[in-house]
BAGU-529924 format. One record per residue (C-alpha): y, z, x; residue in three letters. Coordinates in steps of 0.001 Angstrom, whole numbers, plus 500000, padded with zeros to 6 digits. Each point is the difference from the previous one (the first is absolute). Example, Ala and Ser with C-alpha at 12.3 -4.5 7.8 and 13.67 -1.06 7.14 Angstrom:
residues 2
495500507800512300ala503440499340501370ser
//
This chain:
residues 481
309599263339339807unk500659496491501250unk499768499570495767unk502258502684498972unk502612498917502405unk499873496747498319unk500590501147496603unk503029502351501240unk501769496913501510unk499439498003496955unk501308502776498010unk503089500404502551unk500345496267499947unk500160499539495931unk502671502976499390unk502172499311502905unk500159496450500856unk498202498388496724unk500600496070499690unk501958498641497176unk498422499026497474unk501357496801498833unk502093497679502567unk502179496647498935unk499129497445502274unk502909497609501468unk501088498443503339unk500716502895502142unk502244499952502908unk500739502931502879unk502614502455498312unk497731499924496580unk498788502899498808unk496117499817498477unk499816502114496606unk502741501595501235unk497907501541502906unk499515497293502700unk502982498729501721unk498963497152502126unk501474500238503631unk497587496839501205unk497840497493498791unk497333497330501846unk498343496911498772unk496437498890500839unk497865496754499609unk499378501736496115unk500874503225499620unk503583501586499727unk500786503549501807unk502872502622498514unk501074502707502244unk501532502917498069unk501106503535500227unk498462501862496839unk502664502285499230unk498237502049497229unk496807500790503397unk502926500109502974unk497973497279501618unk499602496623501350unk497670497565497991unk498720496489500320unk499177498026496775unk498083496974500550unk498895497312497126unk499595495901500522unk502674497645499503unk500489497988496240unk496480497523499782unk498137498909497267unk496623500232501206unk497614502345498354unk497458500528502985unk503528501354502213unk500630502701497645unk496344500825499043unk500026500351504249unk502600502320500097unk499018501845497218unk496806500336502059unk502379501039503625unk501350502478498376unk497055501492498350unk498147500098503441unk503367501677502030unk500501502510497496unk496134501197499989unk500066499763503545unk502273503589499718unk501542501732502697unk499443500003503844unk502260500378502909unk498674496172501149unk500312498104496343unk503760498758498576unk499157502029496910unk500766498545496726unk501414503110497443unk499700497875497200unk500028496363497640unk502623499550496965unk499861497275498308unk503520498417499831unk500539497637497051unk496382498965500167unk500015499984503513unk498607502545502395unk501378501373502724unk498930502676502688unk501443502622501322unk498960501030503874unk501166502296502546unk503021498713501916unk499645499448503527unk502403500667502330unk502214497421502119unk499834499853503770unk503131499299501505unk501042497982496692unk497214497692500597unk497014499622497040unk497131502736501392unk497134497863500366unk497782500192503411unk501911496583500625unk502968501173500875unk499307502699501183unk497587497216502544unk503342498214500493unk501721502855501802unk497054499598502621unk496397500824500794unk499141503180499782unk497986502375502038unk496391500474499868unk499703503320498470unk503165499093497244unk496971496650499556unk497523502670499581unk501236502109497721unk501320497526497480unk496590498553499724unk498255503829499321unk502460500206497286unk499369496534498264unk496721500924499933unk501142503260498542unk501605497765497048unk496923498019499027unk497466502359500711unk502021501365497331unk500238497482497713unk496780498965500019unk498408503623499405unk501848499502496903unk499602496881498520unk496484498854501677unk499894496446501132unk503485499505500045unk501305496783502526unk503917499546500870unk499470497089500803unk503472499354501839unk500322502176502842unk502745498725502348unk503403502240501249unk501557499289497314unk498175502183497897unk499427502466502445unk503130501947499775unk501239502722503111unk502790502886498574unk501906501742502457unk497658502859500894unk497949497600500904unk497696500424496828unk498167496909499017unk500082498627496761unk497583497176498636unk501506498107496752unk499907496738497561unk496541500567498436unk500886497193498542unk497412497374500501unk496806502362500034unk496476499859497904unk497519501981499742unk496537499034500823unk501019496419500288unk497671497563498416unk499098496951501291unk501932497696498092unk503313502374500359unk498889500085503941unk500823496008499994unk503574500387498895unk501471500097504168unk502598502565499177unk501836502058502851unk502308499008503224unk498104497273502407unk500270501423503641unk498259503531498550unk497552499085497762unk496705500217500770unk497240496802500294unk498161500781496478unk503469500283498593unk501492496836501316unk496904497755498995unk499254502096496634unk496332501072501405unk497541502713498476unk501108502781498449unk502910501582501766unk500624503720501088unk501298502823501729unk498926498466503137unk502742496995499141unk502632502236500077unk498560501443503084unk500107497053501654unk503736499463498687unk501011503154501898unk498065499144503084unk502401497118499902unk503442502519499792unk498151502377502508unk499644497048502540unk503593499229499390unk501113503673500622unk498312500642503281unk500913496490501645unk503195498578498045unk498128496340499026unk497854498955497388unk496549499298500810unk500395496543498695unk503476497919500033unk499156496984497646unk502446497123498449unk499281500005496619unk497103501705497696unk497722497766500134unk499414500537504517unk500047504094498626unk497106499300497715unk498651498009503131unk500699502839502768unk498892503037497153unk497128497785499664unk498177499340503378unk502409500423502837unk500198503577502102unk502703501807500926unk500655501017503516unk499209503461500226unk502748502388499707unk499996501842503628unk500289496468501911unk504000498911498291unk500587504689500556unk498472501656503000unk500348503386498228unk497506499542497831unk497033501829500938unk496364497842499504unk498941502546496946unk502769499462498234unk499881495796500525unk496607500905498326unk500998501210497104unk503049497912499082unk497451496582500976unk497353501272497929unk502794500191497064unk500079496327500771unk496502498853499715unk499352496875498065unk497626501268498276unk500530502922497170unk496605502211500844unk501205499824503707unk503107501835499835unk500287503887498403unk499409500478496636unk502289501558498932unk502982502110501716unk499102503482500053unk497545498413502308unk502393498033501843unk502081503473500523unk497141501968500868unk499818497580503102unk503396500171500689unk500038503456500472unk496424500109502041unk502628498777502962unk503527502038499031unk498661503129498744unk502788501763499659unk502091497745498068unk498306501232496620unk502318500857497390unk501097502796498547unk501638499407496452unk496680498120498363unk497255501618501771unk500430503385499589unk497008502161498878unk500580502487497588unk501523498193497163unk502685502955499103unk501793498751503443unk499524496345499266unk502140500368496208unk502687502345501960unk500363497430502730unk500309497512497556unk502682501444497844unk501515500662502436unk500429496309501495unk500772499461496429unk503183501757500277unk500881499452502992unk499719496107499671unk502358500823496780unk502820501676502652unk499080497140502305unk501106497415497407unk503471501905498649unk500385499476503796unk499659496391499788unk502806500049497373unk502770502305501680unk498799502944498191unk499438502573502550unk501129502973498498unk497683499392497161unk497396498859502483unk499883503528501538unk498665502107496559unk496412497676499875unk499514500629504302unk500412503668499337unk497377500446497596unk497758497375501760unk500112502544502985unk499714502932497672unk496842498366498811unk498314498858502984unk501592500809503626unk497439498460501999unk501513496403498496unk502007499274502823unk501833496903498844unk501704502380497305unk501857501335503508unk500732496383500853unk501875498708496817unk501378503030499761unk502174499711503244unk500941496515498937unk501522501319496882unk501647502469502474unk501194497374501871unk501936498555496462unk501288502684499393unk501567500935503311unk498349503026500845unk498530499084503474unk498553503520501315unk498205500260497053unk498767496208500265unk498870500478503598unk497592503234498978unk498295498517497719unk499721496525502217unk498786503365503044unk497260501298497056unk498189496219499200unk500265498966503925unk498304503511501189unk496826499177497526unk500636495401501145unk501517499497502615unk499109496824500889unk501512498181496916unk502281497474501062unk501938500103496285unk501238503389500416unk500509499924503383unk502366497867499676unk501559501270496963unk500294503072502046unk502204497894502707unk502173498458497390unk500620503874498979unk500971500823502935unk501570496825500916unk502519501098496646unk500299503662501634unk501728498490503322unk496531500752501759unk499782497074501980unk497043500609502705unk497658502153497546unk500645496525498242unk498883498201502647unk497247501990499913unk498275499568496712unk500497496661500422unk498173499464503523unk497100501689498289unk500478498062496723unk498805497186502367unk497939501281502258unk497898500211496491unk500990496945498136unk501444497732502830unk500959496881498450unk501289501901496198unk503753497866500013unk501820502587498360unk499321502502502830unk500950498193502713unk503222498976498027unk500639503709499520unk499561500372503976unk502315497567500556unk502533500901498202unk499519503983501653unk500198498479503145unk503405497945498682unk501702503132498822unk499240501919503556unk502141496969501862unk496251498690501649unk500950496524498897unk497950498702502264unk496870501519499201unk500770499398496095unk500055496260500902unk496694500307501158unk498764501733496917unk501335497867497894unk498351496984501409unk496714501123499216unk500526499172496376unk498438497260498599unk502005497126499168unk499327499854496392unk501728503495500054unk501849499443502187unk503472499003498341unk499297502591497081unk500334502632502531unk502923498850501861unk501548499315496572unk499390503547499475unk501353501525503328unk502950497531499864unk500916502059496346unk499684503559501683unk501291499288503525unk502478497329500348unk500465498323503740unk502585500910501893unk501602498885502626unk497701500299502707unk497151497645501159unk497437503349500701unk500320500181495825unk498933496867499427unk496569500657499004unk499515497507497833unk500225496369500459unk502542498991497448unk500476496286498652unk
//
């Protein structure tokens, strides 16, 4: 069944959204159309690579195009081609950024990638997600399981695959809370001893053997790196803080980190053991692979088994996967403000798989954008009837109720959301705005004072745009310069 689905999808993709055969290379800027088809709306450059975020006018969806900066190094070109080949071979999975196809542009390979929507106009990395405040324990566990699912799929597809650069910047979270692993640019398959000696990665997240280039690296090196991310998610801190890369190497090799539960009292002892096992100095003392790590987490939290990637019947998995694909296309159109074009994709997704409840939430966002508040509210309720503890959806329903003038109901939604995710800066802000609109200025001021120092000024500016200060001192809920 899965093979039939892959063939069907490939046929549909090639006939309806096939890439152009030839693209002429030049220095592109925002507003340019690559091949008269891919309109660039944002460009981001990294150390070696460059990303073009485009709208594909033929496929009617955003797409990300990745290539490397102009270099003379043959090794860089070979590495990028290897990255492209690896990424495409991984195929489609909800927890991986999909590499759709690769095209040579003027003898320079470009990877055409799935577009992941931004969150609050910021890059959708886990790093930016963490800056909004610490996550609740249930949310952290959910993200950990999603990460394991993605890596299980990747290592099943390519046995021996190693990511080698697992860190919050290479983990994306879309607005629906779906985790997606990206940037397989440093992967190697069955690293030889010589390759292992080439120290590549990000030092705060590197395993001891990766730091020193000792022995043959394998999946357990990625387990260590994810253990550091897991530790950071749970405690809000890295296990080691160093002044330079040499100190990081010394700490990774010799220093034992504090138990996570000593930094955060709500972490159960069983979960602390799981995290600390990921961080063992000797690779043989860690989990063997991500399947084993996931099993250990689910032994502690059996109710958090994800549904999409672990359905028993193949035909159900295919239906859910196709429904998610359609819903993702609709969500991408929402990102570009094309709400009317997004709705048909959500309707098709619900027709194919009514149990894929994220579609109700995403359809509600499109209906809100079109000003159809009553229909939007019905779709939010459809979602929340099944998953009442989704803080993000509760927050968006609260925003919709505010648009409808239903302040008390909106406030109730924000309070419920904060009981689930008490550190979420956006929910705190929306609660403060609601209290202000209700004339409860003192309570609004107290809410805004809970915002972190890093975010306070940004949210203050947002507030002043929509709620200019009045003469009354009671309305001055933000401190102004």
